[in-house]
Structures are given as C-alpha cells and as structure tokens.
C-alpha positions as CSV (number, residue, x, y, z in Angstrom):
1,X,0.0,-0.1,0.2
2,X,1.6,3.6,-0.9
3,X,0.7,6.9,-1.5
4,X,2.2,10.3,-1.8
5,X,0.9,14.1,-1.5
6,X,-2.4,13.8,-3.5
7,X,-2.6,9.8,-3.6
8,X,-3.4,7.6,-0.9
9,X,-3.8,3.1,-0.7
10,X,-5.8,2.4,2.2
11,X,-8.7,0.3,3.7
12,X,-11.8,2.8,3.7
13,X,-15.5,2.9,5.1
14,X,-17.9,5.0,3.4
15,X,-21.0,6.1,5.7
16,X,-23.8,8.1,4.5
17,X,-26.5,9.0,7.4
18,X,-29.8,11.7,7.5
19,X,-30.0,14.8,9.1
20,X,-31.1,13.1,12.5
21,X,-27.8,11.1,12.5
22,X,-29.3,7.7,11.1
23,X,-27.1,5.5,8.9
24,X,-28.5,5.8,5.8
25,X,-25.5,3.6,3.6
26,X,-22.4,2.1,4.5
27,X,-19.8,1.2,1.7
28,X,-16.5,-1.3,3.0
29,X,-13.7,-1.0,1.0
30,X,-10.2,-3.3,2.4
31,X,-8.2,-1.6,-0.1
32,X,-9.2,1.5,-1.9
33,X,-7.5,4.6,-3.7
34,X,-8.0,7.7,-2.8
35,X,-7.1,10.9,-4.9
36,X,-6.8,14.6,-4.4
37,X,-8.2,16.2,-7.9
38,X,-9.2,19.5,-9.3
39,X,-12.1,20.3,-11.9
40,X,-11.3,23.1,-14.4
41,X,-12.9,25.8,-11.9
42,X,-9.9,24.6,-9.6
43,X,-12.5,23.3,-7.1
44,X,-11.2,20.4,-5.1
45,X,-12.5,17.0,-4.8
46,X,-11.8,13.8,-3.4
47,X,-12.2,10.6,-5.4
48,X,-12.2,7.4,-3.6
49,X,-12.0,4.3,-6.1
50,X,-11.5,0.3,-6.0
51,X,-11.2,-2.5,-8.7
52,X,-14.7,-3.3,-9.0
53,X,-16.2,-0.2,-7.8
54,X,-17.2,3.0,-9.9
55,X,-15.3,6.2,-8.2
56,X,-17.3,8.3,-5.8
57,X,-16.5,11.9,-5.6
58,X,-16.4,14.4,-2.9
59,X,-16.0,18.1,-3.2
60,X,-13.4,19.4,0.0
61,X,-15.4,21.9,1.4
62,X,-17.0,22.2,4.8
63,X,-14.7,18.9,5.7
64,X,-13.5,18.0,9.3
65,X,-10.8,16.2,9.8
66,X,-10.4,13.8,12.9
67,X,-6.6,13.3,13.0
68,X,-5.3,12.4,16.6
69,X,-4.6,8.9,15.5
70,X,-2.5,9.2,12.6
71,X,0.4,7.4,13.7
72,X,-1.6,4.2,14.0
73,X,-2.3,4.9,10.3
74,X,-6.5,6.3,11.1
75,X,-7.9,9.0,10.7
76,X,-11.6,10.3,9.4
77,X,-13.3,12.8,7.2
78,X,-16.4,14.0,7.5
79,X,-17.9,15.7,4.5
80,X,-20.9,18.2,5.8
81,X,-22.7,19.2,2.6
82,X,-22.9,15.6,1.4
83,X,-23.9,14.1,4.9
84,X,-20.9,11.7,4.4
85,X,-18.1,10.3,6.7
86,X,-14.7,8.8,5.2
87,X,-13.4,6.5,7.9
88,X,-9.8,5.7,6.6
89,X,-7.3,2.7,8.6
90,X,-4.6,0.8,7.6
91,X,-2.7,3.6,5.6
92,X,0.9,4.1,6.0
93,X,1.7,6.5,8.8
94,X,4.0,8.5,6.4
95,X,1.8,8.7,3.7
96,X,-1.5,9.4,5.6
97,X,0.3,12.5,7.3
98,X,1.5,13.7,3.8
99,X,-2.4,13.5,2.2
100,X,-3.9,15.4,5.0
101,X,-1.4,17.6,4.8
102,X,-1.8,18.2,1.2
103,X,-6.0,18.8,1.9
104,X,-4.9,21.0,4.9
105,X,-2.6,23.3,3.1
106,X,-4.6,23.2,-0.5
107,X,-7.9,24.3,1.3
108,X,-6.3,26.8,3.8
109,X,-3.9,28.8,1.2
110,X,-5.8,29.0,-1.9
111,X,-9.1,29.0,-0.3
112,X,-10.0,32.9,-1.7
113,X,-8.8,32.7,-5.0
114,X,-10.1,29.4,-6.3
115,X,-14.0,30.2,-5.0
116,X,-13.2,33.4,-6.9
117,X,-12.0,31.7,-10.4
118,X,-14.5,28.9,-9.7
119,X,-17.0,31.2,-10.0
120,X,-16.4,33.2,-12.8
121,X,-15.9,29.9,-14.9
122,X,-18.8,28.8,-13.8
123,X,-20.9,31.2,-15.4
124,X,-19.0,31.1,-18.7
125,X,-18.6,27.3,-19.2
126,X,-21.5,25.9,-16.9
127,X,-21.0,22.2,-15.8
128,X,-17.7,20.9,-15.1
129,X,-16.5,18.2,-17.8
130,X,-13.0,17.3,-16.6
131,X,-10.5,16.4,-13.9
132,X,-7.0,16.6,-12.8
133,X,-4.5,15.0,-9.8
134,X,-3.6,17.9,-8.3
135,X,0.0,19.5,-8.3
136,X,2.0,18.2,-5.2
137,X,2.7,21.6,-2.3
138,X,5.7,23.4,-1.7
139,X,7.3,25.2,1.2
140,X,5.9,28.3,0.0
141,X,2.2,27.0,-0.2
142,X,2.9,25.7,3.6
143,X,3.9,29.1,4.5
144,X,1.0,30.9,3.0
145,X,-1.4,28.4,4.7
146,X,0.2,29.3,7.8
147,X,-0.2,32.8,7.4
148,X,-4.0,32.5,6.6
149,X,-5.0,29.9,9.5
150,X,-7.8,31.5,11.3
151,X,-8.5,31.2,15.0
152,X,-10.7,28.2,13.9
153,X,-10.8,26.3,10.6
154,X,-13.0,24.0,9.3
155,X,-10.3,21.4,8.5
156,X,-9.2,21.4,12.3
157,X,-12.3,20.5,13.9
158,X,-10.9,18.9,17.2
159,X,-9.5,21.5,19.3
160,X,-7.5,20.6,22.1
161,X,-9.3,18.9,25.1
162,X,-8.8,20.9,28.4
163,X,-8.7,17.9,30.2
164,X,-5.3,16.8,28.1
165,X,-2.8,16.7,31.2
166,X,-5.0,14.4,32.6
167,X,-6.8,12.0,30.1
168,X,-6.4,8.7,29.6
169,X,-3.1,7.1,29.8
170,X,-3.5,4.3,27.1
171,X,-4.7,6.6,24.4
172,X,-2.5,7.0,21.3
173,X,-0.4,9.8,20.4
174,X,-1.4,13.1,20.4
175,X,-2.0,14.8,16.6
176,X,0.7,16.2,14.6
177,X,-0.4,19.8,13.6
178,X,-0.6,19.3,9.9
179,X,1.3,22.5,8.6
180,X,4.1,21.9,10.8
181,X,7.0,19.8,9.5
182,X,6.4,15.4,10.9
183,X,9.0,13.5,11.6
184,X,6.8,10.9,9.5
185,X,7.3,13.0,6.5
186,X,10.7,14.5,6.6
187,X,11.9,12.3,3.7
188,X,14.8,14.4,2.9
189,X,16.4,13.7,6.3
190,X,17.2,10.6,5.2
191,X,20.7,10.3,3.2
192,X,21.3,8.7,0.0
193,X,22.3,4.9,1.7
194,X,19.8,5.2,4.3
195,X,16.9,6.4,0.9
196,X,17.9,3.0,-0.9
197,X,17.5,0.8,1.9
198,X,13.8,2.2,2.5
199,X,13.3,1.5,-1.0
200,X,13.9,-1.8,-1.1
201,X,12.4,-2.2,2.1
202,X,8.9,-0.6,0.3
203,X,9.7,-2.7,-3.2
204,X,8.9,-5.8,-1.3
205,X,12.4,-7.3,-0.6
206,X,13.8,-9.2,2.3
207,X,16.4,-7.3,3.4
208,X,18.7,-7.4,5.9
209,X,21.1,-3.8,6.8
210,X,23.8,-3.4,9.3
211,X,26.0,-1.2,10.2
212,X,28.6,0.5,12.8
213,X,26.7,2.1,16.2
214,X,25.7,5.7,15.7
215,X,24.9,5.4,11.7
216,X,21.0,6.0,12.2
217,X,19.9,2.4,12.2
218,X,16.9,2.6,14.6
219,X,16.3,6.2,13.3
220,X,16.1,4.2,9.5
221,X,13.6,1.4,11.1
222,X,11.2,3.7,12.4
223,X,10.7,5.5,8.9
224,X,10.6,1.7,7.4
225,X,7.9,1.0,10.1
226,X,5.9,5.2,9.2
227,X,6.3,3.8,5.8
228,X,4.3,0.4,5.6
229,X,0.9,-0.2,6.3
230,X,0.3,-0.7,10.2
231,X,-2.5,-3.7,10.6
232,X,-0.1,-5.8,8.7
233,X,3.4,-4.6,9.8
234,X,4.7,-5.8,13.0
235,X,7.5,-4.1,14.1
236,X,9.3,-6.3,16.6
237,X,13.3,-6.4,18.4
238,X,15.2,-9.0,20.5
239,X,15.3,-6.5,23.7
240,X,12.3,-4.8,24.8
241,X,13.9,-1.4,25.2
242,X,14.9,-1.6,21.6
243,X,11.6,-2.8,20.9
244,X,9.9,0.4,22.6
245,X,12.7,2.7,20.3
246,X,10.4,1.1,17.2
247,X,7.4,1.3,18.7
248,X,6.7,-2.5,18.3
249,X,6.7,-5.4,20.9
250,X,9.4,-8.2,21.5
251,X,10.3,-10.8,19.0
252,X,9.2,-13.5,21.8
253,X,6.1,-12.1,22.5
254,X,4.5,-11.7,19.0
255,X,6.0,-15.4,18.0
256,X,4.1,-16.9,20.8
257,X,6.1,-19.9,20.7
258,X,7.8,-19.1,24.7
259,X,11.5,-19.6,24.4
260,X,11.7,-21.8,21.7
261,X,12.1,-24.8,23.6
262,X,11.5,-28.0,22.2
263,X,11.0,-29.7,19.0
264,X,10.1,-28.0,15.8
265,X,7.0,-29.6,15.3
266,X,6.0,-29.2,19.4
267,X,6.5,-25.6,18.6
268,X,4.0,-25.8,15.1
269,X,1.4,-27.8,16.9
270,X,1.5,-25.3,20.0
271,X,1.2,-22.1,17.6
272,X,-1.6,-23.8,15.7
273,X,-3.3,-24.4,19.1
274,X,-3.6,-21.0,20.0
275,X,-6.1,-18.7,18.0
276,X,-4.2,-15.7,18.5
277,X,-1.2,-16.2,18.0
278,X,-1.9,-18.0,14.7
279,X,-4.0,-15.5,13.7
280,X,-0.9,-13.2,14.0
281,X,0.9,-15.2,11.9
282,X,-1.5,-15.3,9.2
283,X,-2.4,-11.7,9.3
284,X,1.4,-10.3,8.8
285,X,2.5,-9.8,5.8
286,X,5.8,-7.3,7.2
287,X,7.9,-8.4,9.9
288,X,10.6,-6.4,11.5
289,X,13.2,-7.4,13.7
290,X,15.7,-4.6,15.2
291,X,18.8,-5.5,17.4
292,X,18.9,-9.5,15.0
293,X,22.7,-10.1,16.5
294,X,20.9,-10.8,19.7
295,X,18.5,-13.5,18.5
296,X,19.3,-17.2,18.8
297,X,20.2,-18.6,15.7
298,X,18.5,-21.6,16.7
299,X,14.8,-19.3,18.2
300,X,15.2,-17.6,14.3
301,X,15.3,-21.4,12.8
302,X,12.3,-22.5,14.6
303,X,10.7,-19.1,14.2
304,X,10.8,-19.3,10.7
305,X,9.3,-23.1,10.0
306,X,6.4,-22.0,12.5
307,X,5.9,-19.1,10.0
308,X,5.7,-21.8,7.3
309,X,3.8,-24.5,9.1
310,X,0.8,-21.8,10.6
311,X,0.4,-19.7,7.3
312,X,0.4,-23.3,5.5
313,X,2.9,-21.6,2.5
314,X,6.4,-23.2,1.7
315,X,8.4,-20.1,0.8
316,X,10.8,-18.9,3.4
317,X,9.2,-17.7,6.7
318,X,5.7,-18.4,4.9
319,X,6.3,-15.7,2.4
320,X,6.4,-13.2,5.3
321,X,9.0,-9.7,3.9
322,X,11.2,-9.9,6.3
323,X,13.1,-6.4,7.3
324,X,16.3,-7.3,9.5
325,X,18.4,-4.9,11.1
326,X,21.2,-4.6,13.3
327,X,25.7,-5.1,14.2
328,X,26.5,-8.7,14.4
329,X,30.0,-6.9,15.7
330,X,28.0,-5.6,18.5
331,X,26.4,-7.1,21.5
332,X,25.9,-11.6,20.6
333,X,22.6,-13.7,20.8
334,X,22.2,-13.9,24.7
335,X,22.2,-17.4,25.8
336,X,20.3,-18.8,28.9
337,X,22.1,-20.7,32.1
338,X,22.6,-24.3,31.6
339,X,22.5,-24.2,27.9
340,X,25.6,-24.3,25.6
341,X,26.9,-22.8,23.1
342,X,25.3,-20.0,20.9
343,X,24.4,-19.7,17.0
344,X,24.3,-16.5,15.4
345,X,21.5,-16.2,12.9
346,X,23.4,-16.2,9.9
347,X,25.0,-19.0,10.5
348,X,21.7,-20.8,10.3
349,X,20.5,-23.1,6.9
350,X,17.4,-20.8,6.8
351,X,19.5,-17.3,6.4
352,X,20.3,-17.2,2.6
353,X,17.0,-18.3,1.5
354,X,15.7,-15.6,3.6
355,X,17.3,-12.9,3.0
356,X,16.9,-10.8,-0.7
357,X,19.2,-7.4,-0.6
358,X,21.7,-6.7,2.1
359,X,22.8,-3.3,2.8
360,X,25.8,-1.5,5.0
361,X,25.3,2.0,6.6
362,X,28.7,3.6,6.2
363,X,27.5,7.8,7.6
364,X,28.2,7.9,11.5
365,X,26.1,10.5,13.1
366,X,26.6,9.9,16.6
367,X,30.2,11.4,16.4
368,X,32.0,13.8,14.2
369,X,35.3,13.6,15.5
370,X,37.3,11.7,12.8
371,X,39.6,10.4,14.7
372,X,37.5,9.1,17.1
373,X,35.3,7.2,14.0
374,X,38.6,5.8,13.4
375,X,39.2,4.6,16.3
376,X,36.0,2.8,16.9
377,X,35.9,1.2,13.5
378,X,39.0,-0.5,14.7
379,X,38.0,-1.8,17.7
380,X,34.9,-2.6,16.3
381,X,36.6,-5.7,14.1
382,X,38.8,-6.4,17.1
383,X,42.0,-4.4,16.4
384,X,43.9,-2.1,18.5
385,X,47.2,-0.9,17.5
386,X,49.5,0.4,20.2
387,X,48.3,4.3,18.7
388,X,45.1,3.3,19.7
389,X,45.6,2.1,23.2
390,X,48.2,5.3,24.1
391,X,44.9,7.3,22.5
392,X,42.7,5.8,24.9
393,X,45.0,5.2,28.0
394,X,45.3,9.0,28.0
395,X,41.2,9.7,28.1
396,X,41.8,8.3,31.9
397,X,43.6,11.8,33.1
398,X,40.9,13.9,31.2
399,X,38.4,15.8,33.4
400,X,35.1,15.5,31.7
401,X,33.0,16.8,34.8
402,X,31.9,20.0,34.9
403,X,28.9,22.2,36.4
404,X,28.8,19.7,39.1
405,X,27.5,17.3,36.2
406,X,29.8,14.0,36.6
407,X,30.6,11.3,34.6
408,X,27.9,8.3,33.9
409,X,30.2,5.0,34.4
410,X,29.1,2.5,32.6
411,X,29.2,-0.9,34.0
412,X,29.5,-5.1,31.9
413,X,26.9,-6.2,34.6
414,X,23.7,-4.5,35.6
415,X,24.0,-5.4,39.0
416,X,27.1,-3.6,39.3
417,X,25.4,-0.2,37.9
418,X,22.2,-0.4,40.5
419,X,24.6,-0.9,43.3
420,X,26.5,2.6,42.4
421,X,23.3,4.5,41.4
422,X,21.7,3.3,45.2
423,X,24.4,4.0,47.1
424,X,25.3,7.4,45.7
425,X,21.9,8.5,46.2
426,X,21.6,7.5,49.5
427,X,25.1,9.8,50.1
428,X,23.0,12.6,49.2
429,X,21.4,15.0,52.0
430,X,17.9,16.6,51.9
431,X,14.0,15.1,51.4
432,X,13.8,11.9,48.5
433,X,11.0,12.7,45.9
434,X,9.0,9.4,44.7
435,X,7.8,9.5,41.3
436,X,5.4,6.3,40.6
437,X,4.6,5.7,37.2
438,X,1.2,5.5,35.6
439,X,0.9,2.2,33.3
440,X,-2.0,1.0,31.7
441,X,-4.3,-1.5,33.4
442,X,-2.4,-5.0,34.6
443,X,0.3,-4.0,32.4
444,X,3.7,-2.9,34.6
445,X,5.8,-5.9,34.3
446,X,5.7,-5.7,30.6
447,X,6.0,-2.1,30.4
448,X,9.8,-2.5,32.3
449,X,10.8,-5.1,30.7
450,X,10.2,-2.9,27.5
451,X,10.5,0.6,28.2
452,X,13.5,2.6,30.0
453,X,11.4,4.6,31.9
454,X,11.4,3.1,35.5
455,X,8.1,2.2,37.3
456,X,9.6,4.0,40.4
457,X,12.0,6.7,40.4
458,X,13.5,8.4,43.3
459,X,15.4,11.5,43.4
460,X,17.3,14.5,45.3
461,X,18.3,17.3,44.6
462,X,22.3,17.2,43.9
463,X,21.1,13.6,42.2
464,X,23.0,12.7,38.8
465,X,20.5,11.9,35.9
466,X,20.2,10.9,32.1
467,X,17.0,12.6,29.8
468,X,15.4,9.0,28.5
469,X,13.7,10.9,25.7
470,X,14.3,13.4,23.2
471,X,12.5,16.6,24.7
472,X,14.2,19.4,22.1
473,X,16.8,18.3,19.6
474,X,17.8,22.0,18.9
475,X,18.4,22.9,22.4
476,X,20.2,19.7,23.0
477,X,17.5,18.3,25.5
478,X,17.8,14.1,23.7
479,X,18.2,11.2,24.9
480,X,21.1,10.7,26.7
481,X,22.1,14.2,27.7
482,X,23.6,14.2,31.1
483,X,22.3,16.4,34.3
484,X,21.9,17.4,38.0
485,X,18.7,18.3,39.7
486,X,19.0,21.7,41.1
487,X,15.6,22.0,42.7
488,X,12.1,20.9,42.6
489,X,9.1,22.9,41.1
490,X,5.6,22.4,42.0
491,X,6.7,18.4,42.5
492,X,8.4,18.4,39.6
493,X,12.6,17.9,39.1
494,X,14.0,21.1,37.4
495,X,17.4,19.8,35.7
496,X,20.6,21.7,34.4
497,X,22.4,20.1,31.9
498,X,25.6,19.6,30.3
499,X,24.9,22.7,27.8
500,X,23.7,24.4,30.9
501,X,20.1,24.4,30.1
502,X,17.9,24.2,32.7
503,X,14.5,21.8,31.9
504,X,11.5,20.9,34.4
505,X,10.7,17.3,33.7
506,X,7.2,16.5,33.7
507,X,5.7,13.0,32.8
508,X,6.1,11.9,29.4
509,X,4.8,9.0,27.8
510,X,6.0,5.9,26.2
511,X,3.8,3.5,24.3
512,X,4.7,-0.2,23.5
513,X,2.6,-3.2,22.0
514,X,2.0,-6.1,24.0
515,X,1.4,-9.7,22.6
516,X,-1.6,-9.4,21.2
517,X,-0.7,-5.9,19.4
518,X,-2.3,-3.2,21.7
519,X,-1.2,-0.3,22.8
520,X,0.7,-0.1,26.3
521,X,1.5,3.5,27.6
522,X,3.7,4.5,30.5
523,X,3.8,8.0,31.8
524,X,6.5,8.5,33.8
525,X,9.0,11.6,34.5
526,X,11.7,10.8,31.8
527,X,14.6,10.9,33.7
528,X,16.9,8.0,35.3
529,X,19.8,7.8,37.9
530,X,23.3,8.5,35.8
531,X,25.7,7.6,38.6
532,X,25.8,4.4,36.5
533,X,24.4,2.7,33.6
534,X,24.8,-1.1,32.2
535,X,26.3,-1.6,28.8
536,X,23.2,-3.8,27.8
537,X,20.8,-0.6,28.6
538,X,22.7,1.9,27.0
539,X,22.3,0.4,23.1
540,X,21.1,3.1,21.2
541,X,22.0,6.3,23.8
542,X,24.6,9.0,23.1
543,X,26.3,10.0,26.0
544,X,27.8,13.3,26.4
545,X,29.8,12.6,29.6
546,X,31.1,9.3,30.1
547,X,33.5,7.0,31.9
548,X,34.1,3.1,31.5
549,X,35.8,0.1,33.6
550,X,36.3,-2.7,31.0
551,X,38.3,-4.7,32.9
552,X,35.3,-7.1,33.6
553,X,33.9,-7.5,29.9
554,X,32.8,-11.0,28.8
555,X,31.3,-10.6,25.3
556,X,32.7,-10.2,21.9
557,X,32.1,-6.5,21.0
558,X,31.1,-5.4,24.6
559,X,33.9,-3.1,24.6
560,X,33.0,-1.7,21.6
561,X,29.1,-0.8,21.9
562,X,30.2,0.8,25.6
563,X,32.7,3.2,23.9
564,X,31.1,3.7,20.7
565,X,27.9,5.4,23.0
566,X,30.4,8.3,23.8
567,X,30.0,11.2,21.4
568,X,33.5,12.1,21.2
569,X,36.9,11.4,22.8
570,X,36.8,14.9,24.7
571,X,33.6,13.4,26.5
572,X,35.0,10.0,27.3
573,X,37.6,8.4,30.4
574,X,38.3,5.3,30.1
575,X,39.9,4.0,33.5
576,X,42.1,0.8,32.7
577,X,41.8,0.5,29.2
578,X,44.0,-3.2,28.0
579,X,43.8,-4.7,24.1
580,X,42.6,-7.6,25.7
581,X,39.5,-6.5,26.5
582,X,39.1,-5.7,22.9
583,X,38.1,-8.8,20.6
584,X,35.5,-9.3,17.9
585,X,33.8,-13.0,17.3
586,X,35.7,-14.9,14.5
587,X,32.4,-16.1,12.9
588,X,31.2,-12.7,12.5
589,X,34.1,-11.4,11.3
590,X,34.1,-14.3,8.3
591,X,30.5,-13.4,8.0
592,X,31.2,-9.6,7.3
593,X,34.1,-10.5,4.9
594,X,31.2,-12.7,2.6
595,X,28.7,-9.9,3.2
596,X,30.9,-7.4,1.8
597,X,31.5,-9.7,-1.4
598,X,27.7,-10.2,-1.6
599,X,27.2,-6.1,-1.7
600,X,29.9,-6.3,-4.6
601,X,27.8,-8.8,-6.4
602,X,24.8,-7.3,-6.1
603,X,26.5,-4.1,-7.6
604,X,25.7,-1.8,-4.8
605,X,27.6,1.2,-5.4
606,X,29.6,1.2,-1.4
607,X,29.5,4.9,-0.1
608,X,31.4,6.8,2.5
609,X,35.0,5.8,2.3
610,X,37.4,6.0,-1.0
611,X,38.2,3.1,-2.6
612,X,41.7,2.6,-1.2
613,X,40.5,3.2,2.2
614,X,37.8,-0.2,2.0
615,X,40.9,-1.9,0.1
616,X,43.2,-2.1,3.1
617,X,40.4,-2.1,5.7
618,X,39.8,-5.6,3.6
619,X,43.6,-6.3,3.8
620,X,43.8,-5.7,8.0
621,X,40.2,-7.4,8.4
622,X,41.7,-10.6,7.1
623,X,44.8,-10.3,8.7
624,X,42.9,-10.2,12.1
625,X,41.2,-12.8,11.3
626,X,44.4,-15.2,10.6
627,X,45.5,-13.9,13.6
628,X,42.4,-14.7,15.7
629,X,41.8,-18.2,14.9
630,X,45.7,-18.7,15.3
631,X,44.8,-17.4,19.2
632,X,41.8,-20.1,19.2
C-alpha cells in the first residue's frame, strides 16, 4: 500500500447519514485508492475508488478532519454538505500525514482565489467536464497556508481538549499539526544510503541492513515502520528497550512460542492450538526485527519453520516480508544458563534463503571527530594498535565533569550499576522525592521489560540523572543528555544539563505493544539515575559525559558498544584500557567478509570511504581474522 502527497492507498469505510444521524448507506473497501483532484473550475475533490467499484467523488469543502491517530494509520474526514463520513484505516502513517497535510494546505492556502475563479468559470462554461490530479505542495504553499490560519478552521475541527493533561494514558499519541514539519514525512533527512534501504523495503524485498554504532539504523527503521500499512506490519526487536524505540513488541512476545524450547514439531502444534497466535502469523505481511544480532540462531530457525507451518506456505518465513536490522559486531545472542554454545542467525541454514538484499550504512552521525570514528571502526573488528591503545589510556587523565555534572560509569554487569546508583543517592542529603509511573491496567511488568523509563524513580537535589527522551533536539535536550537535579518546582525536578540549559521534567509517555498488538502506555518523568548505567541498557544511547572500566568485559563486542556510546574523545574517560578486553567473534568477521563480497555482487555502489581505504580495511580484516583464528 503506497501513497504520495495527493494519493493514498488504504482500507476505507464510507457512511452516509440522515440529518438526524441515522445511517442511510455504508460501503466498505478493504483496499481503496484515495486521490485529490481538481476540476477546471479549480474546485477540489477527493476521489475514492476500488478495483470492482465505480469511483465516488466528494467535494472538499466544509469538511472536518479527525487526525488524532495518524501515527497508527487512522483518520476520518466528515463531508458535511454530502452528510458522508470517510473512515481511513491501515494507511502507511508517512503517507497519511502527507495526504492530510496536502488537503489542509491546499484548502487553507488558496481558498479565496479558487472560490472567485470557480464562480467566474462556472458562469462562462456551465458544468465541470474534466478532472486532474492536484499539484504537489511546496514550502511556499505551507507558509502561505500558515499565514491564513484563522483561530478556528473547518479543516481542524478537533480543538485541544482542556483535559489533555489528565486524559487516559492508554490513548494514542497526540495529533501532529498538519502545517508543521513531521518526523514521519521529512524524507529529505534520509541520506542516500538510507533512502536506498527504504526503497528496497517498500519494494517488498526481504532486506538485512547493518552498520556500525551511530549510523542511524534505528532512525531508519522507524521510517520504514511508518511507511508500511500498520495492520499487517509487525515491528519487533530482540530486547524490550529496542522494541520500545521502534514502537513495537519483543520478538518472543509476537512469536507466541515461549522461549522456543522443544522440537519444531511441538512448537508448530503449540502455535496452531493458540488461535490468537495463529491469527497474528497469518495476518502479518511485513515482519521487522531490530537488534537481530541478539536473536539466537536456533530460535530464528524455529520461527521460520513455525511461520511456514501456520501460514501453510512453503516460501521462506511463509511468504512474510522480512526486514532485519542490527550489527553482529555488537552484542551477541543471550544464551540461557545451562545451555551450551550459541549460534548467530547468519549461521542457520535458512538465513540465505530468507534474505534477498543486504545493505551496510557507512555514514556515522553520532560522532563528528574523524579520529574517534577511525578508532571505533578498528575496535569494532577487534583491532587495537599501539597508537589506539595509547590514545584511549590517555583519556583516563581527562577531566570531563563540569558544573557539578559527573561522568556516567558504564558497567558490564547490571547489578553493579544498580549498586552504584543506590549508594550515591543515599549519600546525598535532603528529602527523597518518589515518582511512580502511571501504567496501562495490569501492564506494569511488560512495561518494565520494554521501556527504559523506571516504574519507580527516587530523586534528591544533587542527583545525577540522564534524560530518557528527545524533548527539544535544537536545545540539546535529547535521549542520553546528562544533567543534575538542582531543585524541585511544583513537585517536578528541575535539571541543569551539561550545556547549562535548565529543564523542568514533567511526565512524558512511552508506548509499546503487547503480544496481542494492543497499545500500552507508561507515563513517567523522563529521567533515570545516571551515576552508572549498564552497557546492555545503553544500546541506542548517545552519552555526552561517560567513563568506563572495561576490566570485567565478558562478551565479544561489549567494549566496542561501551566506547561507541561516547559522543567524542573529549567526553570519554577509560579508566583501565587493556587491548585484551577488545575482541571480535571470528565467525562474525568471516560473515562480514562474505557480506561485503555479496554487496559487490549486488553491484551496490559503496558510499562513504574512498576505494583505497576500503581495500586497506579488507586486508587488515583478513589479517586480524587469521591472527584470531591462530590464537583460538
């Protein structure tokens, strides 16, 4: 289902009513095409058509638009003169926002001009004979529309409720203003390599895309999710926190087969016996999995077999489009206690059958310092030269604290970070302030696993904290920004950040989906204690003041994940760097060698570094691989 500024493909219901509100006629289209057109009198219409039905044209004047749930692909348009309401569902959110914005801008911006032109043309010509698609909107059109917005407008009939601050926390995200830039529609902010991946996904291909830390993988994944029809798209991730980032659920919760223990036959029977599980598998057309590196290969194989069995389709994954994202050189699969060995997804027999296209994002957005980017790229593949070692050891002497804001200590074990935070908080004088989250009914346990926001947050003046949400990117109030609580006002903490900005932290919302696809919500102050943080929970964060001890590293890629959270070398302090704490899994290095050969076979033009650099990197990669294999 695709769309543009003046075209939308979605599911629709049309209802015509009497003046008293009784339904006269109702039409349902499972798949309909909505098109914005004009006649020769410049009057605007919406044309609704399907394969088997004649087109219906409704004049776009005196309309009401309900747009609160655009992010879920839903909206409704009430045509008052025709006494008809159009209900839109399962529309790709990106396209829906563009489509509604076009209506808003065109109706608000040229209302007077088209009205005068239409009246004159009608007197001269009579009845309309032809229709054409409306022209795309421009930046000038948007500015023109904004300048003409009255205090109340027929295209925005849903005024903000006075109860907004106290409304039901389970309701969806607030509506976007249709004349303002939306993160769902600013496609221009994708760089060419990200745009190429998006186009492949929208083209229906099974895609795996990877890239080093900070190359915008999760950012791109959100765009992909927003560009697909929500009713048949399942966004998942291997961990709860990663699932929250993409507005989805965990892969295990979606699959409905528990931890995957038992034979494939047993799991297929289990999925078939649970009607809701089988229904989810059959309805799904696009399955997205983030942090694929942490999905165990055996579980991936079983999922693929269950999908074929439940959907009664012998194609890979039962014909579902797969979109996989992750970096196998970061954190590996988590193996339960008592289990021996682990396999990556690419080591399974079904991996190559499932993946049609693969891509690598090269442009790093998190760090701007080329020296640091080069160091991180080397550490990612387990390569540590004397120069790199000396440079990182030198950071131990750096003073990165300022204005009472201390560095966050990244710990390899979660319990260590909890102990440090609790101990430091107790050492502070003053009264404790407790903030308890407001959660959807009976969903606290799920929300604890799937959101980074704590259910119970205890703060004092002087507490070191981290911001857990993007509040104002231009002001530096972003996810991972470091600050200190300086006081409390009206019961809320006031935080001074490293950039000297002060922010009163009021409740924010986090939305996740449960196993059945229902939206769950947590309302909480967007802060967490930040004297210490675990490496696992730091994935996806950018930290502007961080220190670490790498002596307890126990996984390949863990040191790389920790170091790559830092924004720059100047904001990083490594307390005890030792090259023995840095290594990459040999099987993953082999995979990436084959992966890059496959990229060349696909004739994908590499973006980023010059060819000479890439050749040198290949030689170095082979050299490291041979050394590590000899050591093994």
